[in-house]
Every structure is written in structure tokens, then in C-alpha cells.
C-alpha positions, 0 to 999 in steps of 0.5 A: 499279044493278049491272047498269048499272055492269057494262054501262058498264064493258063498253062502255068495255072494248069501246071501248078495244079497238076504239080500240087495233085502230083505232090499230094498223090505221092506223099505218104498218108500219116496213120491216125493217132489214137486220141488221148483219153480225157478224164471224166472230170475234165469233160463239161456236162450240163447241169440238169435243170428242173422242168417245171410241171406244165400244169403247175406253170399254167395255174401260176400264170393264170393266177397272175393274169387273173389278178391283173385283169381283176385290178384293171376292171375294178380300176375301171369300176372305181374311176369317176371318168368312166362312162356308165356303159363301160363301167356296166361292161367291166362289172359284167366281165368281173362277174363273168370272170368270178363265175369262171373261177368258180366253175374251174375250182368246183371241177378241179376239186371234184377231180382231186377228190376222185384221184386226179390231183393233176387235172386242170380245168379252164372255163370260158363262155360256158364251155369247160375244157378239162386237161389231164396229165397222162393217158386215161381210159374210156371209163375214166373219161366218162367219169370225168365227164360226169364230174365236170358236168355236175361241178360246172352245171353245163351240158356234156357237149359243152365239156371237152376232155384232153 
């Protein structure tokens, strides 16, 4: 009995699908309507946002990070609970940070004086990276390398230009 019931239900479903197909096939397709033109003022547009200069943004972040790092090191140095070994390490880190800052400022000042105000210098552990905003030629790269080498007081193999 269940077999007949399933067959009847399947036949009814097939008839329903076939009928829907036939009705859809026979009904006329409406012509597409022309969309109404919207006035220009009614179209929402995104307001332009100022994209920060990546070099200026890095300099700002670098200053904030260094200030926080310097405060932390000075707190360690001044604390009475700090061991002598930790105090000596904090003093060495503070001295290294000051030397890196001096190197970066010297290289950036040399590059600014030669017409590259957007150049950025990053000094870490004796290595110097100079980041340039835009394309530079071989002659410019050689001059930048020479300026960075003189200002940083390091060998050319420790300087990278990007």
C-alpha cells in the first residue's frame, strides 16, 4: 500500500512541476522599463578622506614609541628595587637608543639638505636603512649611500636603501 501512495505523490509532484513550467513558458515576458534617472544630489557618495603620508605617520609613531620606551627605561634606572645588572642593561639600552636617534637625525638632515625632505632613516644595531618616497636613479642611490655612510659613520655594507 505504501508503494502506491509514494507513486501517487510522485506523480502529483511531477504534474505540479510540469504545470508550473508550462505556465511560465506560455506567459509573456514583460518589457524592461527604463530606470528613472536620479538627480545627482540624491546619489550618496563617500566623502574623501585624507590619506596620511606614511613617512610622517611612521615618524609620529616612532616618536611616541621612543618616548614610552625612554620613560620605561628611566623608571627602571631610578627604581630602588632594580638590580644592578638590570639597571646596567637599562642604561645600555637607553644609550643605544640615543645613539640610534642621533644617527637617524644626522642621516635625515644630510638627505634633507640635498633635496630629499621625505627620506626616512631607521638605525638599529649598527645597521642603517634609508627609505625613500618614490623612485630614485643609480646616481641618486650612490649619493644617498655616500651621505648615509658619512652621517652614520658606518660601512656601506651596513646601509640599505629602499
